[in-house]
ZAZA-979937 format. One line per 2 residues: number of its first residue (from 0); their letters; for each residue x, z, y of N, C-alpha, C. Coordinates in Angstrom, 1 decimal, m for minus. Layout:
<pts>
NUM	a	X Z Y X Z Y X Z Y  ...
</pts>
This chain:
<pts>
0	xx	124.7 91.6 73.8 124.2 91.9 72.5 124.5 90.2 71.3  124.6 89.9 70.4 124.6 89.1 69.5 123.1 88.5 69.0
2	xx	122.9 87.8 68.8 121.8 87.2 68.8 121.2 87.3 67.6  120.1 87.6 66.7 119.6 87.8 65.6 120.0 86.7 64.7
4	xx	120.4 86.6 63.7 120.7 85.3 62.8 119.3 84.9 62.3  119.1 83.7 62.2 118.0 82.8 62.2 118.4 82.9 60.5
6	xx	116.7 83.3 59.9 116.8 82.6 58.6 116.8 81.2 58.4  117.2 80.9 56.8 116.8 79.3 57.2 115.4 78.9 56.5
8	xx	115.5 77.8 56.5 114.3 77.2 56.5 113.7 77.4 54.5  112.2 77.5 54.5 112.0 78.2 53.0 112.6 76.8 52.0
10	xx	112.3 75.8 52.4 112.8 74.6 51.3 113.6 73.6 52.2  114.4 73.3 51.4 115.6 72.6 51.6 115.6 71.2 50.6
12	xx	116.1 70.1 50.6 116.1 68.8 50.5 117.7 68.4 50.5  118.6 68.5 49.3 119.8 67.8 49.6 120.0 66.5 48.7
14	xx	119.9 65.5 49.4 120.1 64.0 48.7 121.4 63.7 48.9  121.7 62.9 47.8 123.2 62.0 48.0 123.6 62.3 46.1
16	xx	124.9 61.7 46.0 125.6 61.9 45.1 127.5 62.3 44.9  127.4 62.7 46.2 128.6 62.9 46.6 128.8 64.6 46.7
18	xx	129.3 64.9 45.3 129.2 66.1 44.8 130.2 67.5 45.9  131.1 67.0 46.8 131.5 67.6 47.5 130.8 67.8 48.2
20	xx	130.1 67.1 49.2 129.2 67.4 50.3 127.6 68.2 49.8  127.2 67.7 48.7 126.1 68.3 48.1 126.4 69.9 47.9
22	xx	127.8 70.1 47.7 128.0 72.0 47.3 128.2 72.4 49.0  128.7 71.9 49.7 128.8 72.3 51.1 127.7 72.8 51.4
24	xx	126.7 71.3 51.4 125.0 71.6 52.0 124.2 73.1 51.7  124.6 73.0 50.1 124.1 73.9 49.3 124.8 75.6 49.9
26	xx	126.1 75.5 50.1 126.9 76.7 50.6 125.7 77.1 51.9  126.0 76.1 53.0 125.6 76.3 54.4 124.1 76.9 54.4
28	xx	123.4 76.7 53.4 121.9 77.1 53.4 122.2 78.8 52.4  123.1 79.1 51.6 123.2 80.4 51.3 124.0 81.3 51.7
30	xx	124.8 80.1 52.8 125.5 81.5 54.2 124.6 81.8 55.0  123.7 81.0 55.4 122.8 81.5 56.6 121.5 82.4 55.9
32	xx	121.1 82.0 54.8 120.5 83.4 53.9 121.3 84.8 54.2  122.3 84.8 53.6 123.5 86.4 53.8 123.5 86.8 55.2
34	xx	123.5 85.9 56.1 123.7 86.2 57.4 122.5 87.1 57.7  121.2 86.7 57.2 120.1 87.0 57.1 119.7 88.2 56.7
36	xx	120.5 88.6 55.9 120.2 89.6 54.4 121.4 89.4 53.6  122.4 90.3 53.6 123.4 90.1 53.1 123.4 90.6 51.4
38	xx	122.2 91.1 51.4 121.8 91.6 49.7 121.4 90.4 49.2  121.0 89.5 49.8 120.6 88.1 49.0 120.8 87.8 47.6
40	xx	119.9 87.4 47.1 120.2 87.2 45.6 120.4 85.5 45.5  121.1 85.0 44.8 121.4 83.7 44.4 121.4 83.1 43.0
42	xx	120.4 82.4 42.7 120.1 82.2 41.4 120.6 80.4 41.1  121.2 80.0 40.3 121.3 78.8 40.4 121.0 78.1 39.0
44	xx	120.4 76.8 39.0 120.0 76.9 37.4 119.4 75.1 37.8  119.8 74.4 36.7 119.3 72.9 36.7 118.1 72.8 36.6
46	xx	117.7 71.6 37.1 116.2 71.7 37.1 115.6 71.3 35.6  116.5 70.4 34.8 116.1 69.8 33.4 115.9 71.5 32.8
48	xx	116.4 72.5 33.3 116.5 73.5 32.0 115.2 74.3 32.1  114.4 74.0 33.4 113.3 75.1 33.6 112.5 74.7 32.7
50	xx	111.7 75.6 32.5 110.2 75.6 31.6 109.1 75.8 32.2  108.1 75.3 31.9 106.7 75.5 32.5 106.6 77.0 32.9
52	xx	106.5 77.2 34.2 105.9 78.7 34.3 107.1 79.5 34.9  108.4 78.8 35.0 109.6 79.7 35.4 109.9 79.3 36.9
54	xx	109.2 78.5 37.2 109.6 78.0 38.6 108.7 79.0 39.7  107.8 79.2 39.3 106.5 80.0 40.2 107.4 81.9 39.7
56	xx	108.3 82.1 38.5 108.7 83.7 38.8 109.9 83.4 39.8  110.7 82.4 39.2 112.0 82.4 40.8 111.4 82.7 42.1
58	xx	110.4 81.8 42.0 110.0 81.6 43.5 109.0 82.7 44.3  108.9 83.7 42.9 107.9 84.8 43.5 109.0 86.0 44.1
60	xx	108.3 86.8 44.8 108.9 87.8 45.4 109.4 88.7 44.1  110.5 89.7 44.3 111.2 90.4 43.6 110.5 92.3 44.2
62	xx	110.4 93.1 43.0 109.9 94.2 43.2 109.9 94.8 44.2  111.2 94.8 44.9 112.3 95.5 45.8 111.9 94.5 47.1
64	xx	111.4 93.5 46.9 111.1 92.4 48.3 112.6 92.0 48.6  113.4 91.9 47.7 114.5 91.2 48.3 114.8 89.8 48.0
66	xx	115.3 89.4 49.5 115.6 88.0 49.6 116.3 87.0 48.3  115.8 85.8 48.2 116.8 85.0 47.1 116.6 83.8 47.4
68	xx	117.6 83.1 47.3 118.1 81.7 47.5 118.0 81.0 45.8  117.2 80.2 45.7 116.9 79.3 44.4 117.8 78.2 44.3
70	xx	118.6 77.8 43.7 119.3 76.5 43.8 118.8 75.3 42.2  118.1 74.8 42.6 117.6 73.9 41.8 118.7 72.3 41.6
72	xx	119.4 72.1 40.7 120.2 71.1 40.4 119.7 70.1 40.0  120.3 68.7 40.1 119.8 67.5 39.3 118.6 67.5 39.4
74	xx	117.5 67.3 40.4 116.0 67.5 40.1 115.6 65.7 39.8  116.3 65.0 40.2 115.9 63.6 39.8 115.6 63.2 38.6
76	xx	116.2 64.4 37.6 116.1 64.1 36.2 114.8 65.0 35.6  114.6 65.6 36.2 113.0 66.3 35.5 111.7 65.6 35.4
78	xx	111.1 65.9 34.3 109.8 65.8 34.1 108.7 65.9 34.7  107.5 65.2 34.5 106.6 65.2 35.2 106.2 66.8 35.9
80	xx	106.0 67.6 34.5 105.4 68.9 34.5 106.0 69.3 35.6  107.6 69.5 35.6 108.4 70.1 36.5 108.2 69.7 37.8
82	xx	108.4 68.5 37.7 108.3 68.0 39.3 106.8 68.2 40.1  105.7 68.5 39.4 104.4 68.8 39.9 104.4 70.0 40.2
84	xx	105.0 71.0 39.7 105.5 72.3 40.1 106.1 72.7 41.1  107.1 71.1 41.2 107.7 71.8 42.4 107.4 71.2 43.7
86	xx	106.4 70.4 43.8 105.6 69.8 44.6 104.6 70.6 45.2  104.0 71.2 44.0 103.1 72.1 44.4 103.2 73.6 45.1
88	xx	104.5 73.6 44.8 105.4 75.2 45.6 105.4 74.4 46.8  106.0 72.8 47.5 106.4 72.6 48.4 105.0 72.9 49.5
90	xx	103.6 72.3 48.8 102.5 72.2 49.8 102.1 73.7 49.5  102.5 74.8 49.4 101.8 76.0 49.5 103.0 77.1 50.0
92	xx	103.8 76.4 51.3 104.7 77.2 51.6 104.5 78.0 52.8  103.0 77.8 53.0 102.5 78.9 54.3 102.6 80.6 53.4
94	xx	102.2 80.1 51.8 101.9 81.2 51.2 103.1 81.8 50.9  104.2 81.0 50.5 105.5 81.5 50.1 106.0 82.9 50.7
96	xx	106.6 83.2 49.5 107.2 84.8 49.8 108.2 84.7 51.2  108.5 85.7 52.1 109.1 85.7 53.1 110.2 86.0 52.2
98	xx	111.7 85.6 52.6 112.8 85.3 52.0 113.2 84.9 51.0  112.3 84.1 50.7 112.3 83.4 49.4 113.1 81.7 49.7
100	xx	114.3 81.1 49.3 114.9 79.6 49.7 114.7 79.0 48.8  114.1 77.7 48.8 114.4 77.0 47.3 115.1 75.9 47.9
102	xx	116.2 75.2 46.9 117.2 74.5 47.6 117.2 73.4 46.4  116.5 72.1 46.9 116.7 71.0 45.4 117.6 70.2 46.0
104	xx	118.6 70.0 44.8 119.6 68.7 45.1 118.9 67.3 44.3  119.1 66.3 44.6 118.4 64.9 44.2 119.4 63.8 44.4
106	xx	119.6 63.0 43.1 120.5 61.8 43.8 120.1 61.1 45.0  118.8 61.2 44.8 118.7 60.3 46.1 118.4 58.7 45.6
108	xx	118.7 58.3 44.0 118.4 57.1 44.1 116.9 56.6 43.4  116.9 55.8 42.6 115.4 55.5 42.4 114.7 56.4 41.4
110	xx	115.6 56.7 40.7 115.1 58.0 39.4 114.5 59.1 40.3  113.1 59.4 40.2 112.6 60.7 40.6 112.2 60.4 42.1
112	xx	112.0 59.0 42.6 111.7 58.8 43.9 110.4 59.5 44.3  109.6 59.6 43.6 108.1 60.5 43.9 108.5 61.9 44.3
114	xx	109.6 62.3 44.1 109.7 64.0 44.0 110.0 64.1 45.1  110.9 63.3 45.5 112.0 63.4 46.6 110.8 62.9 48.1
116	xx	110.4 62.3 47.7 109.2 61.6 48.9 108.2 62.9 49.1  107.9 63.4 47.7 107.1 64.5 48.0 107.4 65.6 48.9
118	xx	108.9 66.5 48.6 109.3 67.2 49.3 109.6 66.8 50.6  109.7 65.7 51.2 110.4 65.1 52.4 108.7 65.4 53.1
120	xx	108.0 65.1 52.9 106.6 64.7 53.2 105.9 66.4 53.2  106.6 67.1 52.4 106.0 68.7 52.8 107.0 69.2 53.6
122	xx	107.9 68.6 54.4 108.5 69.1 55.6 109.6 70.1 55.0  110.5 69.4 54.0 111.5 70.3 53.5 112.8 69.6 54.5
124	xx	113.8 70.5 55.0 115.1 70.5 55.5 115.4 69.0 55.2  116.3 68.2 55.5 117.0 67.0 54.8 118.2 67.5 54.7
126	xx	119.0 67.3 53.9 120.6 66.9 54.4 120.9 65.8 53.7  121.1 65.0 54.2 121.9 63.3 53.4 123.5 63.4 52.9
128	xx	123.7 63.7 51.7 125.0 63.5 51.2 125.2 62.2 50.3  125.1 60.9 50.7 125.5 59.8 50.2 127.0 59.9 49.5
130	xx	127.1 58.9 48.5 128.6 58.9 47.7 129.0 58.1 49.2  130.8 58.2 49.3 131.6 57.7 50.0 132.5 56.6 49.3
132	xx	132.2 55.6 49.6 133.0 54.7 49.2 133.9 53.3 49.8  133.1 53.4 51.1 134.1 52.5 52.2 135.1 53.0 52.6
134	xx	136.4 52.0 52.7 137.6 53.0 53.3 137.1 53.8 54.3  136.5 52.8 55.3 136.1 53.3 56.9 135.4 54.9 57.2
136	xx	134.7 54.5 56.0 133.7 56.2 55.6 135.3 57.1 55.3  136.1 57.1 54.4 136.8 58.1 53.7 137.9 58.3 54.9
138	xx	138.4 57.4 56.0 139.0 57.7 57.0 138.1 58.6 58.0  136.8 58.1 58.4 135.9 58.9 59.2 136.0 60.7 58.4
140	xx	136.0 60.7 57.3 136.0 61.7 56.7 137.1 62.8 56.6  138.5 61.8 56.5 139.4 62.6 56.8 139.6 62.9 58.4
142	xx	139.4 62.4 59.6 139.2 63.0 61.1 138.4 64.0 61.0  137.0 64.0 60.2 136.3 65.1 60.5 137.1 66.1 59.9
144	xx	137.7 66.0 58.9 138.1 67.5 57.8 139.2 68.0 58.9  139.8 67.4 59.5 141.4 67.7 60.6 140.1 68.4 61.7
146	xx	139.2 67.5 62.3 138.8 68.5 63.5 138.4 69.8 63.1  137.7 69.6 61.6 137.1 70.9 61.0 137.6 72.1 61.2
148	xx	139.4 71.7 60.9 140.4 72.6 61.0 140.8 73.1 61.9  140.3 72.0 63.0 140.7 72.9 64.6 142.2 72.0 65.3
150	xx	142.1 70.8 64.4 143.5 69.8 64.6 142.5 68.8 65.0  143.5 67.3 65.4 143.6 66.1 65.8 144.6 65.1 64.9
152	xx	144.2 63.7 64.1 145.4 63.1 63.6 145.2 61.6 64.1  146.2 61.0 64.0 146.2 59.9 64.6 145.8 58.7 63.9
154	xx	145.5 57.7 64.1 145.0 56.8 62.9 145.9 56.5 61.7  147.3 56.2 62.5 148.4 56.1 61.3 148.3 57.3 60.1
156	xx	148.5 58.1 60.6 148.2 59.1 59.8 146.8 59.9 58.8  146.1 58.9 59.4 144.8 58.7 58.4 145.0 57.7 57.5
158	xx	145.5 56.7 57.6 146.0 55.8 56.6 146.8 56.4 55.5  147.7 57.0 56.3 148.9 57.7 55.2 148.8 58.3 54.5
160	xx	147.8 59.8 55.2 147.0 60.2 53.9 146.1 60.0 52.9  145.5 58.7 53.3 145.1 58.0 52.1 145.1 57.4 51.4
162	xx	146.6 56.9 51.3 147.5 56.1 50.7 148.0 57.2 49.9  148.6 58.2 50.3 148.8 59.3 49.7 148.3 60.0 48.4
164	xx	146.8 60.8 49.3 145.9 61.6 48.2 145.6 60.2 47.7  144.3 59.4 48.4 143.7 58.4 47.2 142.4 59.0 47.9
166	xx	141.6 58.7 47.1 139.9 58.6 47.3 139.3 59.6 47.0  139.8 60.8 46.4 139.0 62.0 45.8 139.0 63.0 47.3
168	xx	137.6 63.2 47.6 137.1 63.9 48.9 138.1 65.4 48.9  137.7 66.0 47.3 138.1 67.0 47.5 139.8 67.2 47.8
170	xx	140.3 66.5 47.0 142.0 66.4 47.8 142.5 66.1 48.9  141.5 65.0 49.6 141.7 64.7 51.0 141.4 65.9 51.7
172	xx	140.2 66.7 51.4 139.6 67.9 52.3 140.9 69.1 52.2  141.7 69.2 50.9 142.4 70.0 51.2 143.9 69.8 51.7
174	xx	144.1 68.6 52.0 145.2 67.7 52.2 145.2 68.1 53.8  144.0 67.7 54.2 143.8 67.7 55.7 144.3 69.0 56.1
176	xx	143.2 69.6 55.6 143.2 71.4 55.8 144.5 72.0 56.3  145.4 71.8 54.9 146.9 72.3 54.8 147.6 71.4 55.7
178	xx	147.8 69.9 56.1 148.4 69.3 57.2 148.1 69.7 58.8  146.9 70.2 58.6 146.8 70.7 59.8 147.5 71.9 60.5
180	xx	147.0 72.9 59.6 148.0 74.2 59.3 149.2 74.0 59.7  149.9 73.3 59.1 151.2 73.1 58.7 151.9 72.5 60.3
182	xx	150.9 71.2 60.6 151.8 70.5 61.6 151.2 71.6 63.2  150.5 72.4 63.0 150.2 73.1 63.9 148.9 72.4 65.2
184	xx	148.2 71.7 64.3 146.9 71.1 64.7 147.2 69.8 65.0  148.4 69.2 65.3 148.8 67.9 65.4 149.1 67.0 64.8
186	xx	148.1 66.1 63.6 149.0 65.6 62.4 149.2 63.9 62.7  150.6 63.8 62.5 151.0 62.5 62.9 151.4 61.9 61.5
188	xx	152.0 60.8 61.6 152.0 59.6 60.2 153.5 60.7 59.5  154.2 61.1 60.5 155.6 61.6 59.8 155.5 62.9 59.1
190	xx	154.2 63.7 59.9 153.7 65.0 59.0 153.1 64.8 57.9  152.1 63.6 57.8 151.9 63.1 56.1 153.1 62.9 55.2
192	xx	153.7 62.1 56.0 155.2 61.6 55.0 155.7 62.8 54.6  156.2 63.5 55.6 157.5 64.7 55.3 156.3 65.9 54.3
194	xx	155.4 65.8 54.1 154.2 67.0 53.5 154.0 66.4 52.1  153.6 65.1 52.0 153.3 64.4 51.1 154.2 63.2 50.3
196	xx	155.7 63.6 50.9 156.5 62.7 50.0 156.5 62.6 48.6  156.4 63.2 48.0 156.4 63.1 46.5 155.2 61.8 46.2
198	xx	154.1 62.6 46.6 152.8 61.3 46.1 152.6 59.9 47.3  153.1 60.3 48.8 153.1 59.1 49.6 154.2 58.0 49.3
200	xx	155.5 58.7 48.7 156.1 57.1 48.2 155.8 57.2 46.7  156.1 58.0 45.8 155.7 57.8 44.7 154.5 57.5 44.0
202	xx	154.1 56.4 44.4 152.6 56.0 43.9 152.5 54.9 43.3  151.4 54.3 42.5 151.4 53.1 41.9 151.3 52.3 43.2
204	xx	150.7 52.2 44.0 150.7 51.8 45.3 152.0 51.4 45.5  152.9 52.3 46.1 154.5 52.1 46.5 155.4 51.2 45.7
206	xx	154.6 51.0 44.4 155.6 50.5 43.3 155.1 48.9 43.6  153.8 48.9 43.4 153.2 47.4 43.7 153.5 47.1 44.7
208	xx	153.6 47.7 46.3 154.2 47.3 47.2 155.5 46.8 47.3  156.4 47.2 46.4 157.6 46.7 46.4 157.6 45.4 45.7
210	xx	157.0 45.6 44.7 156.9 44.2 43.8 156.2 43.2 44.9  155.3 43.4 45.4 155.0 42.5 46.3 155.7 41.7 47.3
212	xx	156.5 42.6 47.8 157.5 41.6 48.8 158.8 41.2 48.2  158.7 41.3 46.8 160.0 40.9 45.9 161.1 41.6 45.8
214	xx	161.1 42.9 46.1 162.3 44.0 46.1 162.4 44.5 44.8  162.9 43.5 43.9 162.8 44.3 42.5 163.6 45.7 42.2
216	xx	164.7 45.6 42.9 165.7 46.9 42.6 164.8 48.2 43.4  163.9 48.3 44.4 163.4 48.9 44.9 162.2 49.2 43.8
218	xx	161.2 48.2 43.3 160.3 48.4 42.8 160.7 48.9 41.4  162.1 48.9 40.7 162.4 49.7 39.5 162.8 50.9 39.7
220	xx	163.7 51.2 41.3 163.3 52.3 41.2 162.5 53.3 41.6  161.8 52.9 42.4 160.6 53.6 42.6 159.6 53.8 41.2
222	xx	159.2 52.6 40.3 158.7 53.2 39.2 159.2 54.0 38.3  160.3 54.2 38.2 160.9 55.2 37.6 161.0 56.6 37.8
224	xx	160.9 56.5 39.5 160.9 57.8 39.9 159.3 58.3 39.6  158.3 57.4 39.7 157.0 57.9 39.5 156.8 58.5 37.9
226	xx	157.7 57.6 37.0 157.2 57.9 35.7 158.0 59.8 35.3  159.3 59.7 36.4 159.3 60.8 36.0 158.8 62.0 36.6
228	xx	158.0 61.8 37.6 156.9 62.8 37.8 155.6 62.9 37.7  155.6 61.9 36.2 154.3 61.8 35.7 153.2 61.3 36.5
230	xx	153.2 60.3 37.1 152.3 59.5 37.6 152.0 58.7 36.8  150.4 58.8 36.3 149.8 58.2 35.1 150.0 56.9 35.1
232	xx	150.5 56.2 34.0 150.9 54.6 33.8 149.9 54.1 34.3  148.3 54.4 33.9 147.4 53.6 34.0 146.9 53.3 35.6
234	xx	147.4 54.0 36.4 147.2 54.2 37.9 148.0 53.2 38.4  149.6 53.2 38.2 150.3 52.1 38.3 150.3 50.3 37.9
236	xx	149.4 50.5 36.6 148.8 49.0 36.6 147.7 49.0 37.1  147.0 49.9 37.6 145.6 49.5 38.4 146.1 48.8 39.6
238	xx	147.4 49.5 40.4 147.9 49.3 41.8 148.1 48.2 41.8  149.0 47.6 40.4 149.6 46.3 40.8 148.6 45.0 40.1
240	xx	147.7 45.4 39.4 146.5 44.3 39.6 145.7 44.5 40.8  145.5 45.4 41.7 145.0 45.4 42.5 145.6 44.7 44.0
242	xx	146.9 44.8 44.2 148.2 44.2 44.8 147.8 42.6 44.5  148.0 42.1 43.5 148.0 41.0 42.7 146.6 40.4 43.3
244	xx	145.5 40.6 42.9 144.1 40.3 43.4 143.9 40.0 44.7  144.5 41.1 45.2 144.1 40.9 46.9 144.9 40.0 47.5
246	xx	146.5 39.8 47.1 147.1 38.9 47.6 146.5 37.1 47.4  146.0 37.2 46.3 145.5 36.4 45.7 144.1 35.5 46.4
248	xx	143.3 36.8 46.8 142.2 36.6 47.3 142.5 36.0 48.9  143.2 37.1 49.4 143.4 36.9 50.9 144.5 35.1 50.9
250	xx	145.4 35.0 50.1 145.7 33.7 50.3 145.0 32.3 50.2  143.9 33.0 49.3 143.1 31.5 48.9 141.9 31.4 50.1
252	xx	141.8 32.2 51.2 141.0 32.4 52.3 141.6 31.5 53.3  143.2 31.5 53.6 143.5 31.0 54.7 143.9 32.0 55.7
254	xx	144.4 31.1 56.8 145.0 32.3 57.9 144.0 32.5 58.8  142.8 33.2 58.3 142.0 33.5 59.2 142.1 34.7 60.2
256	xx	141.0 35.2 61.2 141.3 36.6 61.4 141.2 37.5 60.5  141.9 38.6 60.3 141.9 39.5 59.7 140.5 40.5 59.6
258	xx	140.1 40.1 60.6 138.6 41.2 61.5 137.5 40.2 60.6  137.8 39.2 61.1 136.6 38.2 60.3 136.7 38.2 58.8
260	xx	137.5 38.2 58.3 138.0 37.9 56.9 137.3 39.7 56.2  137.6 40.6 57.2 137.3 41.7 56.2 136.1 42.0 55.6
262	xx	134.9 41.4 56.4 133.5 41.7 56.1 133.3 40.5 54.9  133.6 39.0 55.0 133.8 38.6 53.9 134.1 39.0 52.5
264	xx	135.2 39.8 52.6 136.3 40.0 51.8 135.8 41.5 51.0  135.0 42.3 52.0 134.7 43.5 51.2 136.1 44.4 51.5
266	xx	137.2 44.1 52.3 138.1 45.0 52.2 138.4 45.4 54.1  139.2 46.5 54.4 139.5 46.8 55.7 141.0 45.9 56.0
268	xx	140.6 45.5 57.5 141.5 44.8 58.3 143.0 44.8 58.2  143.1 46.1 57.9 144.5 46.5 57.7 145.0 45.9 55.9
270	xx	144.3 46.4 55.2 144.5 45.7 53.9 145.0 44.4 54.3  144.2 43.6 54.8 144.1 42.3 55.1 145.3 41.8 55.6
272	xx	145.5 42.3 56.5 147.0 42.2 57.1 148.4 42.1 56.6  148.4 43.1 55.4 149.2 43.8 54.8 149.5 42.6 53.8
274	xx	148.3 42.1 53.1 148.1 41.3 52.1 148.6 39.6 52.8  148.4 39.3 54.1 148.8 38.2 54.6 150.1 38.4 54.1
276	xx	150.8 39.1 55.2 152.4 39.3 54.9 152.9 39.1 53.7  152.4 39.8 53.0 153.0 39.8 51.2 153.0 38.4 50.9
278	xx	151.8 37.6 51.1 151.2 36.3 50.5 152.5 35.4 50.8  153.1 35.5 51.7 154.1 34.5 52.2 155.2 34.0 51.3
280	xx	155.5 35.2 50.1 156.2 35.0 49.2 155.9 34.3 48.2  154.5 34.1 48.0 153.6 33.6 47.1 153.3 32.3 46.8
282	xx	153.2 31.3 45.9 152.8 30.2 45.2 151.3 30.2 44.5  150.7 29.6 44.8 149.6 29.7 44.1 150.0 29.3 42.2
284	xx	150.8 29.0 41.6 151.4 29.1 40.3 151.9 30.5 40.2  152.7 31.2 41.2 153.1 32.4 40.7 152.0 33.4 40.9
286	xx	151.1 32.9 41.5 149.9 34.1 41.6 149.2 33.9 40.1  148.9 33.1 39.6 148.2 32.6 38.6 149.0 33.5 37.3
288	xx	150.5 33.4 37.3 151.3 34.0 36.5 151.2 35.4 36.6  151.0 35.7 38.0 151.0 37.4 38.1 149.8 37.8 37.9
290	xx	148.6 36.9 37.8 147.4 37.5 37.2 147.4 37.9 35.7  148.2 37.1 34.8 148.2 37.3 33.5 149.1 38.2 33.4
292	xx	150.0 38.3 34.2 151.1 39.8 33.7 150.0 41.0 34.1  149.3 41.3 35.0 148.8 42.2 35.1 147.8 42.4 34.1
294	xx	147.2 41.3 34.0 145.6 41.7 33.0 146.9 42.5 31.6  147.8 41.6 31.1 148.6 42.1 29.8 148.5 43.6 29.8
296	xx	149.4 43.9 31.1 149.9 45.4 31.2 149.1 46.4 31.3  147.5 46.2 31.5 146.6 46.6 32.3 145.8 47.2 30.4
298	xx	146.1 46.2 29.6 145.7 46.4 28.3 146.9 46.9 27.3  148.1 47.1 27.7 149.4 47.7 27.5 149.6 49.3 27.5
300	xx	149.2 49.9 28.5 149.3 51.0 28.9 147.8 51.6 28.2  147.0 50.9 27.5 145.8 51.3 27.5 145.9 51.6 26.1
302	xx	146.9 51.6 25.5 147.1 52.0 24.1 147.9 50.4 23.3  147.5 49.2 24.0 148.5 48.1 23.2 149.5 48.2 22.7
304	xx	150.7 48.8 23.9 152.3 48.7 23.8 152.6 50.1 23.1  153.5 50.1 22.3 154.0 51.4 22.1 154.7 52.4 22.9
306	xx	155.2 51.5 23.7 155.9 52.6 25.0 155.3 51.9 26.2  154.5 52.6 27.0 153.9 52.4 28.2 154.6 52.4 29.2
308	xx	156.3 53.3 29.3 157.4 53.1 30.4 157.7 51.4 30.6  158.0 51.2 29.2 158.9 49.9 28.9 157.6 48.6 29.4
310	xx	156.9 48.9 28.9 155.6 47.7 29.2 155.1 47.8 30.7  155.2 49.2 31.6 155.6 48.9 33.4 157.0 48.0 33.5
312	xx	157.8 48.7 33.2 159.1 47.9 34.0 159.0 46.5 33.4  158.9 46.2 32.1 159.0 44.5 32.0 157.7 43.9 32.5
314	xx	156.7 44.8 33.1 155.6 44.0 34.2 156.1 43.7 35.5  157.0 45.1 36.0 157.5 44.7 37.1 158.5 43.9 37.3
316	xx	159.2 43.4 36.3 160.5 42.6 36.1 160.0 40.9 36.3  158.4 40.5 35.4 157.5 39.6 35.3 157.5 39.5 36.7
318	xx	156.9 40.2 37.3 156.1 40.1 38.8 157.0 39.6 39.6  158.3 40.1 39.5 159.3 39.5 40.7 159.6 38.9 40.7
320	xx	159.8 38.3 39.3 160.2 36.6 38.5 159.2 35.8 39.3  157.8 35.9 39.3 157.3 35.4 39.5 156.6 34.8 41.0
322	xx	157.3 35.6 41.9 157.5 35.4 43.2 158.5 34.6 43.6  157.9 33.8 44.4 158.7 32.7 45.1 160.1 33.4 46.0
324	x	161.4 33.1 45.4 162.5 33.5 45.9 162.6 33.1 47.5
</pts>
């Protein structure tokens, strides 16, 4: 016999600002409640939309004793009255109605800290969903998503996927799941390049890489292809600026160990290694000129120039000319 489903705890606190992870944490609670009671009602409301007394109504049993999951969003923004009502409910959980589950989402920062600490002290089940900003954490997210889909992914494929898709977690999750399905569960770099050729090979970073290595013809060809596919001008300009700044910072640091520089520069070692290789074709004066070029094109694509396509092409040519032949 299958074991009886375990109902979720009556109080949950979901801390963090990573929206995808917050949504997943909320859904986990809802799914657990539905396994115990398929007819459970789900109510979602922004905490700041509550009026005094409304919380008591939300967490009170219905006439027909129907289960309910109440999801309160952005609790860190509430005023003192609602915060006090939330904490009062948390302190009287032993008297709470059976089948009523309260899920509170909170940014987890300094604002509303007393409320978060009070809910934690009251015994809320905690889910941490901090924003993912470091490369290593995004790489770990990709690996976990592939494993979640029942597959495995190589280290090279992780980097290729991040290059192809970028940092948006929703897109990374979708791409990881699709790749796992399409590749039969084993995702390598070839699979990523094959299924994301348009994005992996025609992005601002691809244009920037060819520029930094002095491939003038390749940079122009890739730029024109990117423009035909609708890659936003600002993304190409940002990628050019990032590439120039990275090479300049790495060049100024000398030929140190990439793993030691990683901590000092706040970059992953692979990016430092790539910049070291690219920096061999650049001198100080050329990098100074390149910094001026990327600053100008950044302004151009944001409205200064009449023709953003032409502005980017002119910047690519200028950057290639600034590099030592």
